[in-house]
C-alpha positions as CSV (number, residue, x, y, z in Angstrom):
1,M,-62.1,-1.8,-29.2
2,P,-62.1,0.9,-31.9
3,D,-58.8,1.8,-33.5
4,V,-58.2,5.5,-33.1
5,S,-54.5,5.4,-34.2
6,D,-53.3,8.4,-36.0
7,P,-49.9,10.0,-37.0
8,G,-49.9,11.9,-33.7
9,E,-50.3,8.8,-31.5
10,H,-46.8,9.3,-30.2
11,L,-48.2,12.2,-28.2
12,A,-49.8,9.5,-26.0
13,G,-46.3,8.5,-24.9
14,V,-46.0,5.3,-27.0
15,R,-45.4,4.3,-30.6
16,P,-46.1,1.2,-32.5
17,G,-43.3,-1.3,-32.0
18,D,-42.5,-0.1,-28.4
19,V,-42.1,-2.9,-26.0
20,L,-43.6,-2.2,-22.6
21,A,-42.7,-4.1,-19.4
22,G,-40.3,-6.2,-21.5
23,K,-43.1,-8.4,-22.9
24,Y,-45.8,-6.3,-24.5
25,R,-45.2,-5.0,-28.1
26,V,-47.4,-2.0,-28.9
27,E,-49.4,-2.3,-32.1
28,R,-51.6,0.8,-32.1
29,V,-53.4,3.2,-29.8
30,L,-57.0,2.3,-29.1
31,G,-58.0,5.3,-27.0
32,R,-56.6,8.0,-24.8
33,G,-57.8,10.6,-22.4
34,G,-56.3,13.4,-20.2
35,M,-54.9,10.9,-17.7
36,G,-54.2,7.6,-19.5
37,V,-54.1,5.6,-22.7
38,V,-55.2,2.2,-23.9
39,V,-53.2,0.4,-26.6
40,A,-53.5,-2.9,-28.5
41,A,-50.4,-4.9,-27.8
42,H,-49.0,-8.4,-28.5
43,H,-47.8,-10.6,-25.6
44,I,-44.4,-11.7,-26.9
45,Q,-44.1,-14.9,-24.9
46,L,-47.8,-16.1,-25.1
47,E,-48.4,-15.0,-28.7
48,E,-51.7,-13.4,-27.6
49,K,-53.3,-10.0,-28.4
50,V,-54.1,-8.0,-25.3
51,A,-55.2,-4.5,-24.3
52,L,-52.8,-2.5,-22.2
53,K,-54.0,0.4,-20.1
54,F,-51.6,2.8,-18.3
55,L,-51.3,6.3,-17.0
56,L,-49.5,9.0,-18.8
57,P,-46.3,10.4,-17.2
58,E,-47.9,13.8,-16.6
59,A,-50.7,12.1,-14.6
60,L,-48.5,10.4,-12.1
61,G,-48.4,13.4,-9.9
62,N,-52.2,13.4,-9.6
63,A,-53.0,11.4,-6.5
64,E,-56.7,11.1,-7.5
65,A,-55.9,9.8,-10.9
66,V,-53.5,7.2,-9.5
67,G,-56.1,6.2,-6.9
68,R,-58.8,5.8,-9.6
69,F,-56.5,3.6,-11.6
70,I,-55.7,1.4,-8.6
71,R,-59.4,1.0,-7.8
72,E,-60.2,0.0,-11.4
73,A,-57.5,-2.6,-11.4
74,R,-58.4,-4.1,-8.1
75,A,-62.2,-4.1,-8.8
76,A,-61.7,-5.7,-12.2
77,V,-59.5,-8.4,-10.8
78,R,-62.0,-9.3,-8.1
79,I,-65.0,-9.5,-10.3
80,K,-65.1,-12.9,-12.0
81,S,-67.8,-12.4,-14.6
82,E,-68.1,-13.1,-18.3
83,H,-69.6,-9.6,-18.6
84,V,-66.6,-7.8,-17.3
85,A,-63.3,-7.4,-19.2
86,R,-60.8,-9.7,-17.6
87,V,-57.6,-8.3,-16.1
88,S,-54.7,-10.7,-16.4
89,D,-51.8,-8.7,-15.1
90,V,-50.8,-5.5,-13.4
91,G,-47.4,-3.8,-13.0
92,T,-45.4,-0.7,-13.2
93,L,-43.5,0.7,-16.2
94,P,-39.9,1.9,-15.9
95,D,-41.1,5.5,-15.6
96,G,-43.3,4.6,-12.6
97,A,-46.6,4.5,-14.4
98,P,-48.9,1.7,-13.2
99,Y,-50.5,-0.5,-15.9
100,M,-53.0,-3.3,-16.3
101,V,-53.3,-5.9,-18.9
102,M,-56.9,-6.7,-20.1
103,E,-58.5,-9.0,-22.6
104,Y,-58.6,-7.6,-26.0
105,L,-62.2,-6.9,-27.2
106,E,-63.4,-6.5,-30.7
107,G,-66.6,-4.6,-31.1
108,G,-67.9,-1.2,-30.0
109,D,-69.6,0.5,-27.1
110,L,-73.4,1.2,-27.0
111,A,-72.8,5.0,-27.2
112,A,-71.3,4.5,-30.7
113,W,-74.1,2.0,-31.5
114,L,-76.7,4.7,-30.8
115,Q,-74.9,7.3,-32.9
116,Q,-74.5,4.9,-35.8
117,R,-77.8,2.9,-35.8
118,G,-80.2,4.8,-33.6
119,P,-82.5,3.3,-30.9
120,L,-82.4,-0.5,-30.4
121,P,-85.3,-2.9,-30.7
122,L,-87.1,-3.3,-27.3
123,E,-86.0,-6.9,-26.7
124,Q,-82.4,-6.2,-27.7
125,A,-82.2,-3.2,-25.3
126,V,-83.7,-5.2,-22.4
127,E,-81.3,-8.1,-23.1
128,F,-78.2,-5.8,-23.1
129,V,-79.3,-4.3,-19.8
130,L,-79.8,-7.7,-18.3
131,Q,-76.3,-8.8,-19.4
132,A,-75.0,-5.6,-17.7
133,C,-76.9,-6.5,-14.6
134,V,-75.0,-9.8,-14.4
135,A,-71.7,-7.8,-14.1
136,V,-73.3,-5.3,-11.7
137,A,-74.6,-8.1,-9.5
138,D,-71.1,-9.7,-9.3
139,A,-69.7,-6.3,-8.3
140,H,-72.4,-5.5,-5.7
141,A,-71.9,-9.0,-4.2
142,L,-68.3,-7.9,-3.5
143,G,-69.4,-4.6,-2.1
144,I,-68.4,-2.6,-5.2
145,V,-70.6,0.2,-6.6
146,H,-69.7,1.1,-10.2
147,R,-71.0,4.8,-10.1
148,D,-70.3,5.4,-13.7
149,L,-72.6,3.1,-15.7
150,K,-73.4,4.6,-19.1
151,P,-73.7,3.4,-22.7
152,A,-70.0,4.3,-23.4
153,N,-69.0,1.8,-20.6
154,L,-71.1,-1.0,-22.0
155,F,-69.0,-2.7,-24.7
156,C,-70.7,-5.0,-27.2
157,V,-68.8,-8.0,-28.6
158,R,-69.8,-11.0,-30.6
159,R,-69.2,-14.3,-28.9
160,T,-67.9,-17.5,-30.6
161,D,-71.5,-18.7,-31.0
162,G,-72.5,-15.5,-32.9
163,Q,-74.6,-14.0,-30.1
164,L,-73.9,-10.4,-28.9
165,S,-72.6,-9.9,-25.4
166,I,-72.1,-6.9,-23.2
167,K,-68.9,-6.2,-21.2
168,V,-69.0,-3.6,-18.5
169,L,-65.9,-1.4,-18.5
170,D,-64.2,1.3,-16.4
171,F,-64.5,0.6,-12.7
172,G,-62.2,3.6,-12.2
173,I,-64.5,5.5,-10.0
174,S,-66.1,2.5,-8.4
175,K,-66.7,2.6,-4.6
176,L,-66.0,-0.2,-2.3
177,T,-68.7,0.0,0.3
178,D,-66.5,-1.7,2.9
179,A,-63.3,0.0,1.8
180,S,-60.5,-0.3,4.3
181,G,-57.4,-0.6,2.1
182,P,-55.4,2.3,0.7
183,G,-56.7,3.8,-2.6
184,M,-60.1,2.1,-2.3
185,A,-62.1,4.8,-0.6
186,M,-62.9,8.2,-2.1
187,T,-61.1,11.1,-0.3
188,K,-63.3,14.0,-1.5
189,T,-66.9,13.9,-0.3
190,S,-68.0,16.8,-2.6
191,A,-66.2,15.6,-5.7
192,L,-68.5,15.1,-8.7
193,M,-67.7,11.5,-9.7
194,G,-69.4,10.0,-12.7
195,S,-71.3,11.2,-15.7
196,P,-74.0,13.7,-14.7
197,L,-76.6,12.5,-17.3
198,Y,-76.6,9.1,-15.6
199,M,-76.2,10.1,-11.9
200,S,-78.9,9.6,-9.3
201,P,-80.1,12.5,-7.1
202,E,-78.1,11.3,-4.1
203,Q,-74.9,10.9,-6.2
204,M,-75.3,14.4,-7.4
205,R,-75.5,15.6,-3.8
206,S,-72.5,13.5,-2.7
207,S,-70.6,10.9,-4.6
208,R,-69.6,9.3,-1.3
209,D,-73.2,8.8,-0.2
210,V,-74.2,6.1,-2.7
211,D,-75.1,2.5,-2.5
212,P,-76.0,-0.1,-5.1
213,R,-79.3,1.7,-5.8
214,A,-77.3,4.4,-7.5
215,D,-76.3,1.9,-10.2
216,I,-80.0,0.8,-10.5
217,W,-80.9,4.4,-11.3
218,A,-78.2,4.5,-14.0
219,L,-79.4,1.2,-15.5
220,G,-82.9,2.8,-15.8
221,I,-81.5,5.8,-17.5
222,I,-79.5,3.6,-19.9
223,L,-82.5,1.5,-20.8
224,F,-84.5,4.6,-21.6
225,E,-81.8,5.9,-23.8
226,L,-81.2,2.6,-25.6
227,M,-84.9,2.5,-26.5
228,T,-85.4,6.2,-27.4
229,G,-82.0,7.3,-28.6
230,R,-82.0,10.3,-26.3
231,A,-81.1,11.1,-22.7
232,T,-83.8,11.0,-20.1
233,F,-83.1,14.5,-18.7
234,L,-81.8,17.2,-21.0
235,A,-80.3,20.4,-19.8
236,E,-77.8,23.1,-20.9
237,S,-75.8,23.0,-17.7
238,V,-75.0,20.7,-14.8
239,T,-76.9,22.9,-12.4
240,E,-80.0,22.8,-14.6
241,L,-79.6,19.0,-15.0
242,A,-79.3,18.5,-11.2
243,I,-82.5,20.4,-10.6
244,K,-84.4,18.4,-13.2
245,V,-83.0,15.1,-11.8
246,A,-84.0,16.1,-8.3
247,A,-87.4,17.6,-8.9
248,E,-88.9,16.7,-12.4
249,P,-90.4,13.4,-13.4
250,P,-88.9,11.6,-16.3
251,P,-90.6,12.0,-19.7
252,P,-93.0,9.2,-20.6
253,L,-91.3,6.4,-22.4
254,R,-94.2,5.7,-24.7
255,S,-94.3,9.2,-26.0
256,F,-91.0,8.3,-27.8
257,R,-91.7,4.5,-28.2
258,P,-95.4,3.9,-28.6
259,D,-94.7,0.2,-29.1
260,A,-93.3,-0.1,-25.5
261,P,-95.5,-2.1,-23.2
262,P,-96.9,-0.1,-20.2
263,G,-95.2,-2.6,-17.9
264,L,-91.8,-1.9,-19.3
265,E,-92.3,1.8,-18.7
266,A,-93.3,1.0,-15.1
267,V,-90.0,-0.8,-14.6
268,I,-88.0,2.3,-15.8
269,L,-90.1,4.6,-13.6
270,K,-89.3,2.4,-10.5
271,C,-85.6,2.6,-11.3
272,L,-85.9,6.4,-11.5
273,E,-87.7,7.0,-8.2
274,K,-86.2,10.1,-6.5
275,D,-86.2,8.4,-3.2
276,R,-83.8,5.5,-3.5
277,A,-85.8,3.5,-0.9
278,A,-88.6,3.3,-3.5
279,R,-86.4,1.8,-6.2
280,Y,-85.6,-1.9,-6.7
281,R,-83.6,-3.0,-3.7
282,N,-81.1,-4.9,-5.9
283,V,-80.4,-5.8,-9.5
284,G,-82.0,-9.2,-8.9
285,E,-85.4,-7.6,-8.5
286,L,-84.8,-5.4,-11.5
287,A,-83.8,-8.4,-13.6
288,L,-86.9,-10.3,-12.6
289,A,-89.1,-7.3,-13.5
290,L,-87.4,-7.1,-16.9
291,L,-87.8,-10.8,-17.7
292,P,-91.2,-10.6,-19.3
293,F,-89.9,-8.1,-21.9
294,A,-86.7,-9.9,-22.8
295,P,-86.1,-12.7,-25.3
296,K,-86.4,-16.3,-24.0
297,R,-82.6,-16.7,-24.1
298,A,-82.3,-13.9,-21.5
299,K,-83.7,-16.2,-18.9
300,A,-80.2,-17.6,-18.3
301,S,-79.0,-14.1,-17.4
302,V,-81.8,-13.6,-14.9
303,E,-81.2,-17.0,-13.3
304,R,-77.5,-16.1,-12.9
305,I,-78.3,-12.7,-11.4
306,S,-80.8,-14.2,-8.9
307,G,-78.2,-16.8,-7.9
308,I,-75.6,-14.2,-7.3
309,I,-77.9,-12.0,-5.2
310,Q,-79.2,-14.9,-3.1
311,A,-75.7,-16.3,-2.5
312,A,-74.4,-12.9,-1.4
313,G,-77.4,-12.5,1.0
314,L,-78.3,-9.1,-0.5
315,S,-82.0,-9.5,-0.4
316,A,-84.4,-10.6,2.3
317,S,-87.0,-11.6,-0.2
318,A,-86.9,-15.0,-1.9
319,L,-85.9,-14.6,-5.5
320,S,-86.9,-17.3,-7.9
321,V,-87.2,-17.3,-11.7
322,P,-90.6,-18.5,-13.0
323,S,-90.6,-21.6,-15.2
324,S,-92.2,-19.5,-17.9
325,P,-92.0,-15.7,-18.2
326,P,-95.2,-14.0,-17.0
327,V,-97.1,-11.7,-19.3
328,A,-97.4,-8.9,-16.9
329,H,-95.0,-6.8,-14.9
330,M,-93.5,-8.7,-12.0
331,E,-92.1,-7.4,-8.7
332,A,-89.6,-9.3,-6.8
333,T,-91.3,-10.5,-3.8
334,A,-93.1,-12.0,-6.6
335,V,-90.2,-10.3,-7.6
336,S,-90.0,-6.8,-6.7
337,G,-89.6,-5.3,-3.6
338,G,-87.9,-11.0,-7.4
339,S,-87.8,-12.4,-4.4
340,L,-85.4,-12.5,-8.4
341,S,-86.6,-11.9,-4.9
342,I,-84.8,-10.3,-8.3
343,G,-87.0,-12.2,-2.9
344,R,-88.4,-13.0,-3.3
345,T,-89.1,-16.8,-3.4
346,T,-91.8,-18.3,-1.1
347,T,-90.9,-21.5,0.5
348,G,-91.6,-20.6,4.2
349,V,-94.8,-21.0,6.2
350,S,-95.7,-18.3,8.7
351,R,-96.1,-19.2,12.4
352,S,-99.8,-18.4,12.4
353,K,-100.3,-20.6,9.4
354,A,-98.2,-23.4,11.0
355,S,-100.2,-23.3,14.2
356,T,-103.4,-23.4,12.3
357,I,-102.2,-26.4,10.3
358,G,-100.9,-28.1,13.5
359,G,-104.3,-27.5,15.3
360,G,-106.1,-29.0,12.3
361,V,-103.9,-32.1,12.4
362,V,-104.6,-32.6,16.1
363,A,-108.3,-32.1,15.5
364,L,-108.3,-34.7,12.8
365,V,-106.4,-37.2,15.0
366,V,-108.9,-36.7,17.9
367,A,-111.9,-37.0,15.5
368,G,-110.4,-40.2,14.1
369,A,-109.9,-41.7,17.5
370,A,-113.5,-40.8,18.5
371,A,-114.9,-42.3,15.3
372,T,-113.0,-45.5,15.9
373,F,-114.3,-45.8,19.4
374,F,-117.8,-45.1,18.3
375,L,-117.7,-47.7,15.6
376,M,-116.3,-50.3,18.0
377,S,-119.0,-49.6,20.5
378,R,-121.7,-49.8,17.9
379,K,-120.8,-53.4,16.8
380,P,-122.8,-55.1,19.6
381,L,-125.7,-52.7,18.9
382,E,-125.9,-53.4,15.2
383,K,-126.6,-57.0,15.9
384,Q,-129.4,-56.2,18.4
385,E,-130.9,-53.6,16.0
386,A,-131.0,-56.2,13.3
387,Q,-132.8,-58.6,15.7
388,A,-135.2,-55.9,16.8
389,A,-136.1,-55.2,13.1
390,A,-137.0,-58.9,12.8
391,G,-139.5,-58.7,15.7
392,A,-137.3,-59.6,18.7
393,P,-138.2,-58.2,22.1
394,A,-136.7,-54.9,23.2
395,L,-134.7,-56.5,26.0
396,L,-132.2,-58.8,24.3
397,A,-129.5,-61.0,25.9
398,P,-126.2,-61.0,24.0
399,S,-124.7,-64.2,22.8
400,T,-122.7,-66.3,25.2
401,V,-119.0,-65.5,25.5
402,P,-117.0,-68.7,25.8
403,G,-114.6,-69.1,28.7
404,P,-114.0,-70.9,32.0
405,A,-116.9,-71.0,34.4
406,V,-116.4,-68.4,37.1
407,A,-118.8,-66.3,39.1
408,P,-119.4,-62.8,37.9
409,V,-117.7,-60.0,39.8
410,V,-119.9,-57.0,40.3
411,A,-118.5,-53.7,41.6
412,P,-120.9,-51.8,43.9
413,V,-122.0,-48.5,42.5
414,A,-123.9,-45.6,43.9
415,P,-127.2,-44.5,42.4
416,V,-126.9,-41.9,39.7
417,V,-129.2,-39.2,38.3
418,E,-130.5,-39.7,34.8
419,P,-129.0,-37.0,32.5
420,T,-131.4,-34.7,30.6
421,P,-131.9,-35.3,26.9
422,V,-130.1,-32.0,26.1
423,A,-127.0,-32.9,28.0
424,A,-127.0,-36.3,26.4
425,A,-127.1,-34.8,23.0
426,K,-124.1,-32.5,23.6
427,T,-121.9,-35.3,24.8
428,A,-120.5,-38.3,23.0
429,E,-122.4,-41.6,23.7
430,P,-120.9,-42.9,26.9
431,P,-120.2,-46.5,27.7
432,P,-123.1,-48.4,29.3
433,A,-123.3,-48.6,33.1
434,P,-125.1,-50.9,35.6
435,V,-128.2,-49.9,37.5
436,T,-128.9,-50.1,41.2
437,P,-130.9,-53.2,42.4
438,G,-134.6,-52.7,42.1
439,H,-134.4,-49.9,39.5
440,S,-136.4,-50.7,36.4
441,P,-134.3,-50.4,33.2
442,A,-137.4,-49.8,31.0
443,A,-138.8,-47.0,33.2
444,S,-135.4,-45.2,33.6
445,P,-132.4,-46.3,31.6
446,P,-129.3,-46.4,33.8
447,R,-126.3,-44.2,33.4
448,S,-123.3,-45.9,31.8
449,M,-120.1,-46.8,33.5
450,E,-117.0,-48.9,32.7
451,P,-118.1,-52.5,31.8
452,V,-117.8,-55.0,34.7
453,A,-115.2,-57.8,34.3
454,H,-116.9,-61.1,33.9
455,R,-116.5,-64.6,32.5
456,S,-119.2,-67.0,31.2
457,L,-120.9,-69.7,33.3
458,P,-121.8,-73.2,32.0
459,A,-124.6,-73.2,29.5
460,A,-128.0,-72.4,31.0
461,T,-131.5,-72.0,29.9
462,P,-132.1,-68.6,28.4
463,A,-134.4,-66.2,30.3
464,P,-137.8,-65.8,28.7
465,A,-138.4,-62.5,26.9
466,A,-140.2,-59.8,28.8
467,P,-142.9,-57.5,27.3
468,A,-141.5,-54.4,25.7
469,A,-143.5,-52.0,27.9
470,A,-142.8,-53.6,31.3
471,P,-140.4,-56.6,31.1
472,A,-140.9,-59.2,33.8
473,P,-137.9,-60.5,35.7
474,A,-136.7,-64.0,34.7
475,P,-137.8,-66.9,36.9
476,K,-135.8,-67.1,40.0
477,A,-135.5,-70.8,39.7
478,A,-133.3,-70.6,36.6
479,P,-131.8,-67.1,36.2
480,N,-129.7,-66.5,33.1
481,C,-126.7,-64.6,34.3
482,D,-124.4,-65.4,31.5
483,P,-123.8,-62.6,30.9
484,P,-125.3,-60.8,33.9
485,Y,-126.2,-57.7,31.8
486,Y,-128.4,-56.8,28.9
487,F,-128.8,-53.9,26.4
488,D,-131.9,-51.8,26.6
489,A,-133.8,-50.1,23.7
490,R,-131.5,-47.1,23.9
491,G,-128.4,-49.3,23.6
492,N,-127.3,-48.8,27.2
493,R,-125.9,-51.8,29.1
494,A,-127.7,-52.7,32.3
495,F,-127.2,-55.5,34.8
496,K,-130.0,-57.9,35.3
497,P,-131.6,-57.4,38.8
498,E,-131.8,-61.2,39.4
499,C,-128.0,-61.5,38.9
500,I,-127.0,-58.9,41.4
């Protein structure tokens, strides 16, 4: 935190060397405002440098200021994020002023960065916003809307590994969307809470009527400013600013940063939709959309954001971080609108697709069973076809089936009508069936039926082969009825008339 100590720092109510709450020795004043002050202090027992924030005595009679302070302390304690300044203690000074003890930060805020160095490189600006999104995601998961995101509240520090890191500060005007405790809900619907340059249209209308998409608007404004060095909407009064925010489109990003990819400009424009329903639904979707324009190390931040959003159940879309960043703008059902998504990830299968797949599986099983049956029924025919190719007669007697000698059992059947060729072509090849006595198999092949149970007789003289055109019945003196059927030229099984 910047050191703004000066000879008049005692006007803030403290002096270097003062011991507050019996354990914090004041070293210098870091910042002060109309209501409170932040000082660098030394924890006497723990030998650790901390930042102490407390209200000034003259602000204690302001219920709104006290409420803001309580909200900030409670929100900061609840949000466990590396990108939020930790609050380690809270209490009350002897004069009744509430205080909170925060981690001491060395660095500077992004508003000072812009004043001193100008616009940031594109990747650096995107990475800073993604780190802020981690803190905002943790807040939104707890039902907390910051409502005052701006470069001055994004504090940049250097980590022990040398990398720059953003800390989100000042949850003083945050809104708890399910507020039920004292001091957590705002009391004035018409109060202008926040910094107008970063406020969404709905927040300008009513600070109470906001949801997480108000923070998404502010993140879009911040990203534009970090890359251009200027505010998105400029005006000479709050009224003029409110009109521009509500009615005018934002200026083109590439008119100030020609090196900005069109996809990055599209991300900002989606953040700055006047209708909040058209913006990203959550910071997870925003983070996934920014991933293609961030350095590779920023992927860890996007994964963290997606996990927070999904764990909190804040998005109906599936949010998944691609294994390698895409080259084009993403949206989070691929990512936007993720599914993150940040939606939506998609692992589900629709019911219509599932039924189609199920029907296909059933069809495959039926087809497989039919093919198996067909192949099994073709085995006897293959042998006969091979014999026919070698010059054997059309009427062939199958080989003898070994077994005990018993008389064949024949089930009586009624005459059947021969099916037409068209009907036979449309149906699967049926099993062979016997014919009625006296019906010539060669002239009219019989309709098939279930095979008749039979067992072989003792070896007998085979029946002589009949001519192909009109086969003669076997001699009555020595009929060959083992087996009592034959296969005609079409492959149908028919019973021998002499065996019936």
